[in-house]
Short mmCIF file of the C-alpha atoms (twelve columns), coordinates in Angstrom:
data_MODEL
# 
_entry.id   MODEL 
# 
loop_
_atom_site.group_PDB 
_atom_site.id 
_atom_site.type_symbol 
_atom_site.label_atom_id 
_atom_site.label_alt_id 
_atom_site.label_comp_id 
_atom_site.label_asym_id 
_atom_site.label_seq_id 
_atom_site.Cartn_x 
_atom_site.Cartn_y 
_atom_site.Cartn_z 
_atom_site.pdbx_PDB_model_num 
ATOM 1   C CA . MET A 1   134.379 93.405  106.726 1 
ATOM 2   C CA . PHE A 2   132.309 94.149  103.637 1 
ATOM 3   C CA . ALA A 3   135.451 94.661  101.507 1 
ATOM 4   C CA . LYS A 4   136.935 91.443  102.881 1 
ATOM 5   C CA . ARG A 5   133.881 89.437  101.815 1 
ATOM 6   C CA . ILE A 6   134.113 90.906  98.296  1 
ATOM 7   C CA . TRP A 7   137.809 90.095  97.895  1 
ATOM 8   C CA . ASN A 8   137.417 86.583  99.256  1 
ATOM 9   C CA . SER A 9   134.801 85.945  96.578  1 
ATOM 10  C CA . LEU A 10  136.959 87.522  93.876  1 
ATOM 11  C CA . LEU A 11  139.924 85.378  94.834  1 
ATOM 12  C CA . SER A 12  137.913 82.170  94.804  1 
ATOM 13  C CA . LEU A 13  136.360 82.976  91.411  1 
ATOM 14  C CA . PRO A 14  138.952 85.086  89.595  1 
ATOM 15  C CA . ALA A 15  137.124 85.294  86.270  1 
ATOM 16  C CA . LEU A 16  133.955 86.715  87.797  1 
ATOM 17  C CA . ALA A 17  132.832 89.949  89.383  1 
ATOM 18  C CA . ILE A 18  131.166 88.507  92.487  1 
ATOM 19  C CA . LEU A 19  129.595 90.399  95.353  1 
ATOM 20  C CA . SER A 20  128.445 88.472  98.422  1 
ATOM 21  C CA . ILE A 21  126.416 90.186  101.110 1 
ATOM 22  C CA . GLY A 22  124.435 88.794  104.032 1 
ATOM 23  C CA . ALA A 23  124.502 86.273  106.834 1 
ATOM 24  C CA . SER A 24  124.677 82.504  106.509 1 
ATOM 25  C CA . ALA A 25  121.116 81.194  107.011 1 
ATOM 26  C CA . GLY A 26  120.275 81.104  103.309 1 
ATOM 27  C CA . GLU A 27  121.935 82.058  100.056 1 
ATOM 28  C CA . ILE A 28  121.110 82.717  96.433  1 
ATOM 29  C CA . THR A 29  123.078 83.516  93.311  1 
ATOM 30  C CA . ALA A 30  121.812 86.290  91.043  1 
ATOM 31  C CA . TYR A 31  123.125 87.013  87.553  1 
ATOM 32  C CA . THR A 32  122.756 90.643  86.460  1 
ATOM 33  C CA . SER A 33  123.803 93.275  83.944  1 
ATOM 34  C CA . LEU A 34  122.964 96.204  86.207  1 
ATOM 35  C CA . GLU A 35  125.808 98.622  86.854  1 
ATOM 36  C CA . GLU A 36  127.980 97.335  89.703  1 
ATOM 37  C CA . ASP A 37  127.497 100.359 91.946  1 
ATOM 38  C CA . ASP A 38  123.713 100.179 91.509  1 
ATOM 39  C CA . ALA A 39  123.577 96.447  92.185  1 
ATOM 40  C CA . LYS A 40  125.616 96.911  95.363  1 
ATOM 41  C CA . VAL A 41  123.197 99.551  96.684  1 
ATOM 42  C CA . TYR A 42  120.133 97.423  95.899  1 
ATOM 43  C CA . VAL A 43  121.570 94.269  97.489  1 
ATOM 44  C CA . GLU A 44  122.599 96.128  100.632 1 
ATOM 45  C CA . ALA A 45  119.077 97.550  100.933 1 
ATOM 46  C CA . PHE A 46  117.589 94.073  100.428 1 
ATOM 47  C CA . ASN A 47  119.808 92.749  103.228 1 
ATOM 48  C CA . LYS A 48  118.538 95.388  105.643 1 
ATOM 49  C CA . GLU A 49  115.163 93.667  105.388 1 
ATOM 50  C CA . HIS A 50  116.489 90.140  104.894 1 
ATOM 51  C CA . PRO A 51  119.810 89.879  106.762 1 
ATOM 52  C CA . ASP A 52  119.533 86.091  106.767 1 
ATOM 53  C CA . VAL A 53  119.961 85.776  102.980 1 
ATOM 54  C CA . THR A 54  123.400 85.963  101.386 1 
ATOM 55  C CA . VAL A 55  123.322 87.215  97.787  1 
ATOM 56  C CA . HIS A 56  126.125 86.037  95.519  1 
ATOM 57  C CA . LEU A 57  126.128 88.359  92.538  1 
ATOM 58  C CA . LEU A 58  127.669 87.820  89.122  1 
ATOM 59  C CA . ARG A 59  127.712 90.984  87.023  1 
ATOM 60  C CA . LEU A 60  128.504 90.755  83.312  1 
ATOM 61  C CA . SER A 61  127.652 92.909  80.302  1 
ATOM 62  C CA . THR A 62  124.363 92.005  78.631  1 
ATOM 63  C CA . GLY A 63  125.809 90.013  75.752  1 
ATOM 64  C CA . ASP A 64  128.410 88.227  77.868  1 
ATOM 65  C CA . LEU A 65  125.785 87.267  80.424  1 
ATOM 66  C CA . GLY A 66  123.588 85.745  77.719  1 
ATOM 67  C CA . ALA A 67  126.509 83.708  76.400  1 
ATOM 68  C CA . ARG A 68  127.273 82.459  79.915  1 
ATOM 69  C CA . MET A 69  123.671 81.436  80.586  1 
ATOM 70  C CA . LEU A 70  123.492 79.480  77.336  1 
ATOM 71  C CA . ALA A 71  126.851 77.835  78.049  1 
ATOM 72  C CA . GLU A 72  125.498 76.720  81.454  1 
ATOM 73  C CA . LYS A 73  122.075 75.759  80.108  1 
ATOM 74  C CA . SER A 74  122.409 72.088  81.027  1 
ATOM 75  C CA . ASN A 75  123.460 73.006  84.569  1 
ATOM 76  C CA . PRO A 76  122.493 76.593  85.513  1 
ATOM 77  C CA . GLN A 77  124.488 78.039  88.401  1 
ATOM 78  C CA . HIS A 78  122.108 80.784  89.535  1 
ATOM 79  C CA . ASP A 79  118.736 81.202  91.208  1 
ATOM 80  C CA . VAL A 80  117.543 84.438  89.614  1 
ATOM 81  C CA . ILE A 81  118.290 86.532  86.571  1 
ATOM 82  C CA . TRP A 82  118.031 90.181  87.583  1 
ATOM 83  C CA . GLY A 83  118.003 93.472  85.706  1 
ATOM 84  C CA . TRP A 84  118.619 92.017  82.240  1 
ATOM 85  C CA . ALA A 85  117.505 93.510  78.924  1 
ATOM 86  C CA . VAL A 86  114.111 92.215  77.793  1 
ATOM 87  C CA . THR A 87  115.480 91.814  74.260  1 
ATOM 88  C CA . ASN A 88  117.722 89.073  75.672  1 
ATOM 89  C CA . MET A 89  115.225 87.674  78.157  1 
ATOM 90  C CA . VAL A 90  112.628 86.814  75.488  1 
ATOM 91  C CA . ASP A 91  115.037 84.504  73.665  1 
ATOM 92  C CA . PRO A 92  113.125 81.161  73.668  1 
ATOM 93  C CA . ARG A 93  116.275 79.385  74.891  1 
ATOM 94  C CA . ILE A 94  116.306 81.660  77.951  1 
ATOM 95  C CA . LEU A 95  112.556 81.578  78.585  1 
ATOM 96  C CA . GLU A 96  112.548 77.805  78.873  1 
ATOM 97  C CA . MET A 97  115.055 78.130  81.725  1 
ATOM 98  C CA . LEU A 98  112.602 80.241  83.768  1 
ATOM 99  C CA . THR A 99  109.642 79.223  85.891  1 
ATOM 100 C CA . PRO A 100 106.564 81.474  86.255  1 
ATOM 101 C CA . TYR A 101 106.486 83.477  89.454  1 
ATOM 102 C CA . SER A 102 104.396 86.561  90.224  1 
ATOM 103 C CA . PRO A 103 105.696 88.654  93.124  1 
ATOM 104 C CA . GLU A 104 103.181 90.571  95.180  1 
ATOM 105 C CA . GLY A 105 102.231 93.779  93.363  1 
ATOM 106 C CA . VAL A 106 103.281 92.670  89.894  1 
ATOM 107 C CA . ASP A 107 99.634  92.718  88.782  1 
ATOM 108 C CA . LYS A 108 99.569  96.493  89.411  1 
ATOM 109 C CA . MET A 109 102.334 97.114  86.883  1 
ATOM 110 C CA . ASP A 110 101.617 98.164  83.319  1 
ATOM 111 C CA . SER A 111 101.321 95.087  81.098  1 
ATOM 112 C CA . GLN A 112 104.301 96.134  78.955  1 
ATOM 113 C CA . PHE A 113 106.540 95.597  82.000  1 
ATOM 114 C CA . ARG A 114 105.545 91.974  82.717  1 
ATOM 115 C CA . ASP A 115 105.348 88.728  80.813  1 
ATOM 116 C CA . ALA A 116 101.830 87.462  80.141  1 
ATOM 117 C CA . GLU A 117 102.947 84.014  81.336  1 
ATOM 118 C CA . GLY A 118 104.608 85.341  84.489  1 
ATOM 119 C CA . ARG A 119 108.159 84.381  83.574  1 
ATOM 120 C CA . TRP A 120 109.636 87.878  83.922  1 
ATOM 121 C CA . PHE A 121 108.862 91.416  85.065  1 
ATOM 122 C CA . ALA A 122 110.737 94.704  84.658  1 
ATOM 123 C CA . THR A 123 111.354 97.265  87.402  1 
ATOM 124 C CA . THR A 124 113.731 99.628  85.615  1 
ATOM 125 C CA . GLY A 125 114.864 100.591 82.143  1 
ATOM 126 C CA . TYR A 126 117.313 102.768 80.290  1 
ATOM 127 C CA . PHE A 127 117.351 104.884 77.169  1 
ATOM 128 C CA . ALA A 128 119.988 106.260 74.844  1 
ATOM 129 C CA . ALA A 129 121.734 109.561 75.459  1 
ATOM 130 C CA . PHE A 130 124.972 111.284 74.491  1 
ATOM 131 C CA . CYS A 131 127.508 112.489 77.038  1 
ATOM 132 C CA . VAL A 132 129.200 115.588 75.625  1 
ATOM 133 C CA . ASN A 133 132.274 117.125 77.249  1 
ATOM 134 C CA . LYS A 134 131.367 120.788 76.998  1 
ATOM 135 C CA . PRO A 135 134.782 122.416 77.740  1 
ATOM 136 C CA . MET A 136 136.498 120.039 75.325  1 
ATOM 137 C CA . SER A 137 133.913 120.742 72.645  1 
ATOM 138 C CA . GLU A 138 134.296 124.488 73.129  1 
ATOM 139 C CA . ALA A 139 138.087 124.274 72.987  1 
ATOM 140 C CA . LYS A 140 137.947 122.299 69.737  1 
ATOM 141 C CA . LYS A 141 135.077 124.404 68.362  1 
ATOM 142 C CA . LEU A 142 132.810 121.353 68.101  1 
ATOM 143 C CA . PRO A 143 129.058 122.052 68.036  1 
ATOM 144 C CA . ILE A 144 126.923 120.303 70.662  1 
ATOM 145 C CA . PRO A 145 125.042 117.576 68.757  1 
ATOM 146 C CA . THR A 146 121.289 117.364 69.170  1 
ATOM 147 C CA . SER A 147 120.580 114.210 67.182  1 
ATOM 148 C CA . TRP A 148 122.050 111.013 65.799  1 
ATOM 149 C CA . GLU A 149 122.147 112.712 62.407  1 
ATOM 150 C CA . ASP A 150 124.388 115.452 63.797  1 
ATOM 151 C CA . LEU A 151 127.037 112.865 64.669  1 
ATOM 152 C CA . LEU A 152 127.787 112.382 60.953  1 
ATOM 153 C CA . ASN A 153 129.401 115.833 60.855  1 
ATOM 154 C CA . PRO A 154 133.057 115.308 59.793  1 
ATOM 155 C CA . VAL A 155 134.221 117.662 62.581  1 
ATOM 156 C CA . TYR A 156 133.594 114.805 65.029  1 
ATOM 157 C CA . LYS A 157 136.060 112.429 63.347  1 
ATOM 158 C CA . GLY A 158 137.928 110.581 66.098  1 
ATOM 159 C CA . GLU A 159 135.936 112.353 68.825  1 
ATOM 160 C CA . ILE A 160 133.174 109.774 69.373  1 
ATOM 161 C CA . VAL A 161 133.318 106.604 71.441  1 
ATOM 162 C CA . MET A 162 130.461 104.090 71.434  1 
ATOM 163 C CA . PRO A 163 129.569 100.814 73.183  1 
ATOM 164 C CA . ASN A 164 130.194 97.569  71.326  1 
ATOM 165 C CA . ALA A 165 126.870 96.156  70.122  1 
ATOM 166 C CA . ALA A 166 128.020 92.541  70.489  1 
ATOM 167 C CA . SER A 167 128.827 92.774  74.207  1 
ATOM 168 C CA . SER A 168 126.829 95.748  75.492  1 
ATOM 169 C CA . GLY A 169 123.061 95.936  75.792  1 
ATOM 170 C CA . THR A 170 123.329 99.695  75.369  1 
ATOM 171 C CA . GLY A 171 125.387 99.142  72.230  1 
ATOM 172 C CA . TYR A 172 122.852 96.767  70.722  1 
ATOM 173 C CA . LEU A 173 120.046 99.119  71.710  1 
ATOM 174 C CA . GLY A 174 121.706 101.868 69.655  1 
ATOM 175 C CA . VAL A 175 122.016 99.657  66.585  1 
ATOM 176 C CA . ALA A 176 118.521 98.168  66.854  1 
ATOM 177 C CA . SER A 177 116.871 101.549 67.415  1 
ATOM 178 C CA . LEU A 178 118.648 103.116 64.428  1 
ATOM 179 C CA . LEU A 179 117.519 100.260 62.187  1 
ATOM 180 C CA . GLN A 180 113.948 100.640 63.418  1 
ATOM 181 C CA . MET A 181 114.022 104.439 63.079  1 
ATOM 182 C CA . LYS A 182 115.557 104.584 59.619  1 
ATOM 183 C CA . GLY A 183 114.678 101.247 58.080  1 
ATOM 184 C CA . GLU A 184 117.047 98.421  57.205  1 
ATOM 185 C CA . GLU A 185 118.857 99.892  54.197  1 
ATOM 186 C CA . GLU A 186 119.166 103.475 55.434  1 
ATOM 187 C CA . GLY A 187 119.993 102.320 58.954  1 
ATOM 188 C CA . TRP A 188 123.036 100.297 57.867  1 
ATOM 189 C CA . LYS A 189 124.125 103.084 55.536  1 
ATOM 190 C CA . PHE A 190 123.904 105.548 58.433  1 
ATOM 191 C CA . MET A 191 125.955 103.359 60.787  1 
ATOM 192 C CA . LYS A 192 128.709 102.910 58.215  1 
ATOM 193 C CA . GLU A 193 128.894 106.688 57.792  1 
ATOM 194 C CA . LEU A 194 128.899 107.183 61.559  1 
ATOM 195 C CA . ASP A 195 131.709 104.628 61.898  1 
ATOM 196 C CA . LYS A 196 134.020 107.076 60.079  1 
ATOM 197 C CA . ASN A 197 133.802 109.379 63.122  1 
ATOM 198 C CA . VAL A 198 134.022 106.684 65.815  1 
ATOM 199 C CA . ALA A 199 137.377 106.302 67.581  1 
ATOM 200 C CA . GLN A 200 136.542 103.156 69.567  1 
ATOM 201 C CA . TYR A 201 133.792 100.658 70.354  1 
ATOM 202 C CA . ILE A 202 133.873 99.846  74.080  1 
ATOM 203 C CA . LYS A 203 132.611 96.708  75.826  1 
ATOM 204 C CA . SER A 204 130.715 98.650  78.501  1 
ATOM 205 C CA . GLY A 205 127.566 100.713 77.994  1 
ATOM 206 C CA . SER A 206 128.521 103.291 80.635  1 
ATOM 207 C CA . LYS A 207 132.242 103.616 79.936  1 
ATOM 208 C CA . PRO A 208 131.857 105.862 76.852  1 
ATOM 209 C CA . CYS A 209 130.238 108.443 79.128  1 
ATOM 210 C CA . ARG A 210 133.006 108.132 81.694  1 
ATOM 211 C CA . MET A 211 135.620 108.518 78.956  1 
ATOM 212 C CA . ALA A 212 133.941 111.694 77.746  1 
ATOM 213 C CA . SER A 213 133.786 112.928 81.341  1 
ATOM 214 C CA . ALA A 214 137.527 112.359 81.683  1 
ATOM 215 C CA . GLY A 215 138.233 114.331 78.514  1 
ATOM 216 C CA . GLU A 216 139.472 111.338 76.522  1 
ATOM 217 C CA . TYR A 217 136.859 111.995 73.848  1 
ATOM 218 C CA . ALA A 218 134.385 114.770 73.215  1 
ATOM 219 C CA . ILE A 219 131.318 112.545 72.890  1 
ATOM 220 C CA . GLY A 220 130.336 109.195 74.386  1 
ATOM 221 C CA . THR A 221 127.106 107.538 73.333  1 
ATOM 222 C CA . SER A 222 125.656 105.794 76.369  1 
ATOM 223 C CA . PHE A 223 122.450 105.714 78.418  1 
ATOM 224 C CA . ALA A 224 120.846 108.617 80.224  1 
ATOM 225 C CA . PHE A 225 121.603 107.755 83.839  1 
ATOM 226 C CA . ALA A 226 125.284 107.306 83.075  1 
ATOM 227 C CA . ALA A 227 125.210 111.003 82.144  1 
ATOM 228 C CA . VAL A 228 123.148 111.880 85.227  1 
ATOM 229 C CA . LYS A 229 125.746 110.281 87.505  1 
ATOM 230 C CA . GLN A 230 128.648 112.084 85.844  1 
ATOM 231 C CA . ILE A 231 126.862 115.434 86.026  1 
ATOM 232 C CA . HIS A 232 125.943 114.853 89.666  1 
ATOM 233 C CA . GLU A 233 129.582 114.060 90.463  1 
ATOM 234 C CA . GLY A 234 130.629 117.409 89.019  1 
ATOM 235 C CA . PHE A 235 131.998 116.452 85.618  1 
ATOM 236 C CA . PRO A 236 131.480 119.051 82.857  1 
ATOM 237 C CA . ILE A 237 129.098 116.888 80.872  1 
ATOM 238 C CA . THR A 238 126.071 117.936 78.859  1 
ATOM 239 C CA . MET A 239 123.472 115.196 78.419  1 
ATOM 240 C CA . VAL A 240 121.846 115.092 74.989  1 
ATOM 241 C CA . ILE A 241 118.745 112.996 74.326  1 
ATOM 242 C CA . PRO A 242 118.663 112.558 70.518  1 
ATOM 243 C CA . LYS A 243 115.789 114.498 69.021  1 
ATOM 244 C CA . GLU A 244 114.802 111.595 66.729  1 
ATOM 245 C CA . GLY A 245 113.726 109.852 69.940  1 
ATOM 246 C CA . ALA A 246 115.776 107.695 72.287  1 
ATOM 247 C CA . GLY A 247 115.736 103.952 71.871  1 
ATOM 248 C CA . TYR A 248 115.103 102.218 75.181  1 
ATOM 249 C CA . GLU A 249 115.241 98.872  76.962  1 
ATOM 250 C CA . ILE A 250 113.513 97.549  80.056  1 
ATOM 251 C CA . GLU A 251 115.467 95.523  82.626  1 
ATOM 252 C CA . THR A 252 113.790 92.267  83.534  1 
ATOM 253 C CA . SER A 253 114.040 89.697  86.324  1 
ATOM 254 C CA . GLY A 254 112.878 86.112  86.744  1 
ATOM 255 C CA . LEU A 255 113.159 82.884  88.734  1 
ATOM 256 C CA . MET A 256 115.214 79.973  87.405  1 
ATOM 257 C CA . LYS A 257 113.524 76.562  87.202  1 
ATOM 258 C CA . THR A 258 116.669 75.038  88.648  1 
ATOM 259 C CA . SER A 259 116.957 77.365  91.646  1 
ATOM 260 C CA . LYS A 260 118.526 75.530  94.566  1 
ATOM 261 C CA . ASN A 261 116.863 77.869  97.046  1 
ATOM 262 C CA . PRO A 262 113.588 79.061  95.493  1 
ATOM 263 C CA . GLU A 263 112.098 80.412  98.716  1 
ATOM 264 C CA . ASP A 264 114.944 82.856  99.312  1 
ATOM 265 C CA . ALA A 265 115.039 83.630  95.589  1 
ATOM 266 C CA . LYS A 266 111.358 84.574  95.829  1 
ATOM 267 C CA . LYS A 267 112.135 86.827  98.808  1 
ATOM 268 C CA . PHE A 268 114.608 88.657  96.618  1 
ATOM 269 C CA . LEU A 269 112.197 88.971  93.672  1 
ATOM 270 C CA . ASN A 270 109.425 90.126  96.032  1 
ATOM 271 C CA . TRP A 271 111.677 92.846  97.426  1 
ATOM 272 C CA . LEU A 272 112.284 94.258  93.942  1 
ATOM 273 C CA . LEU A 273 108.669 95.509  93.920  1 
ATOM 274 C CA . THR A 274 108.641 97.077  97.387  1 
ATOM 275 C CA . PRO A 275 108.430 100.847 98.081  1 
ATOM 276 C CA . ALA A 276 111.989 100.727 99.452  1 
ATOM 277 C CA . ALA A 277 113.252 99.357  96.164  1 
ATOM 278 C CA . ALA A 278 111.132 101.780 94.120  1 
ATOM 279 C CA . LYS A 279 112.655 104.715 96.005  1 
ATOM 280 C CA . LEU A 280 116.135 103.560 95.046  1 
ATOM 281 C CA . TYR A 281 115.136 103.100 91.397  1 
ATOM 282 C CA . GLY A 282 114.031 106.720 91.365  1 
ATOM 283 C CA . GLU A 283 117.500 107.706 92.541  1 
ATOM 284 C CA . ARG A 284 119.502 105.400 90.265  1 
ATOM 285 C CA . ALA A 285 117.549 104.694 87.059  1 
ATOM 286 C CA . GLU A 286 115.995 106.857 84.373  1 
ATOM 287 C CA . MET A 287 112.955 104.580 84.058  1 
ATOM 288 C CA . ASN A 288 111.016 103.143 87.013  1 
ATOM 289 C CA . SER A 289 108.010 100.908 86.344  1 
ATOM 290 C CA . VAL A 290 107.069 100.181 89.980  1 
ATOM 291 C CA . PRO A 291 103.884 102.061 90.934  1 
ATOM 292 C CA . GLY A 292 104.598 104.842 93.414  1 
ATOM 293 C CA . GLY A 293 108.205 105.364 92.397  1 
ATOM 294 C CA . GLU A 294 109.347 108.983 91.991  1 
ATOM 295 C CA . GLN A 295 112.098 110.451 89.871  1 
ATOM 296 C CA . ALA A 296 115.082 111.808 91.764  1 
ATOM 297 C CA . GLN A 297 115.934 115.512 91.677  1 
ATOM 298 C CA . ILE A 298 119.393 114.787 90.257  1 
ATOM 299 C CA . ALA A 299 117.739 113.258 87.179  1 
ATOM 300 C CA . ARG A 300 115.564 116.320 86.633  1 
ATOM 301 C CA . ASP A 301 118.548 118.617 87.209  1 
ATOM 302 C CA . ALA A 302 120.513 116.752 84.532  1 
ATOM 303 C CA . GLY A 303 117.725 117.185 81.998  1 
ATOM 304 C CA . ILE A 304 115.622 114.021 82.154  1 
ATOM 305 C CA . PRO A 305 111.983 115.041 81.657  1 
ATOM 306 C CA . GLU A 306 109.410 114.091 84.257  1 
ATOM 307 C CA . ASP A 307 107.513 112.198 81.563  1 
ATOM 308 C CA . VAL A 308 110.275 110.136 79.951  1 
ATOM 309 C CA . THR A 309 107.851 108.661 77.434  1 
ATOM 310 C CA . SER A 310 107.892 112.071 75.707  1 
ATOM 311 C CA . VAL A 311 111.490 111.478 74.519  1 
ATOM 312 C CA . LEU A 312 111.383 107.754 73.764  1 
ATOM 313 C CA . PHE A 313 111.307 106.100 70.370  1 
ATOM 314 C CA . LYS A 314 108.774 103.278 70.607  1 
ATOM 315 C CA . MET A 315 110.830 100.117 70.313  1 
ATOM 316 C CA . ASP A 316 109.562 96.853  68.871  1 
ATOM 317 C CA . PHE A 317 111.150 94.516  71.438  1 
ATOM 318 C CA . ALA A 318 109.944 91.364  69.683  1 
ATOM 319 C CA . ARG A 319 111.668 92.522  66.501  1 
ATOM 320 C CA . SER A 320 114.830 93.476  68.397  1 
ATOM 321 C CA . ALA A 321 114.958 89.981  69.875  1 
ATOM 322 C CA . ALA A 322 114.077 88.086  66.707  1 
ATOM 323 C CA . GLU A 323 116.632 89.924  64.575  1 
ATOM 324 C CA . LYS A 324 119.405 90.114  67.139  1 
ATOM 325 C CA . ASP A 325 121.600 87.276  65.887  1 
ATOM 326 C CA . SER A 326 121.459 88.421  62.268  1 
ATOM 327 C CA . ILE A 327 121.994 92.081  63.189  1 
ATOM 328 C CA . LEU A 328 125.020 91.329  65.347  1 
ATOM 329 C CA . LYS A 329 126.507 89.021  62.718  1 
ATOM 330 C CA . LYS A 330 126.269 91.804  60.151  1 
ATOM 331 C CA . TRP A 331 127.498 94.460  62.588  1 
ATOM 332 C CA . GLN A 332 130.544 92.395  63.544  1 
ATOM 333 C CA . ALA A 333 131.342 91.596  59.916  1 
ATOM 334 C CA . GLU A 334 130.955 95.119  58.564  1 
ATOM 335 C CA . ILE A 335 131.567 97.555  61.423  1 
ATOM 336 C CA . GLU A 336 133.202 96.073  64.533  1 
ATOM 337 C CA . ARG A 337 136.911 96.758  65.003  1 
# 
């Protein structure tokens, strides 16, 4: 029955990845850039507590979702934006589409995870990591990299796959963090050198890790929980958190001014801060900002430290947002292929 509902939605909207779960009393549409398998688990858990609310879910990569929202700006088609990079959320064109709403418990969150004007809050986040296929690396006598700088080694030529910065939030995170770490001039110089070793730039932030897991490439730059999942599923992956510090993003949610069903949309946003939701974040995300959430054992087993702040490079999110258009224009002109 569940599969039938999914395929009916897919057939009626062939260009979209839509997931519909719930009964018929009320319905909302949520736009998200969360991984599809994670979003499915969260929505199913929400429906255990709210079986009367159908959630129609559109999942697109971070950049593609932003383009869609701006294209629909005069007539938004969704009730909530969910699990979207803060660097995109703070775009003034996006912020003016949101209405302030403070779910119960949001005031207990650290201030860095919520908007001062109540337009968004973040429950999860992700940070950069490399997925290294250990058997493949050993067979080709490739050293295990420990840092971004290590990836410039000519032995990795054609062995690295990375997310595309123009379509993937993880991809843009990598570019923005390198520019902030190294400075503008040295950062661009570094990325052009790194490009010599890159085989492909992929639209998805998680796919480079899956490609490394499958033995298509030795190294996939991705985000940490993509590596955790592959390790937990038994793939011979080593997760590397770059020693310069891992750039990170927080995943934000908010209520649309134009929501056609704001009361059910608020139910959904309220649920995102519940203990039930926080438990799932601990199992499926490397960063969990909801008080009381605990890190899953599979994350610790894969190598994520209990205190993730110890491995993070402190990002300037305002700078990442303000410079995004110019950075992507330059990246597409000089690096993308």
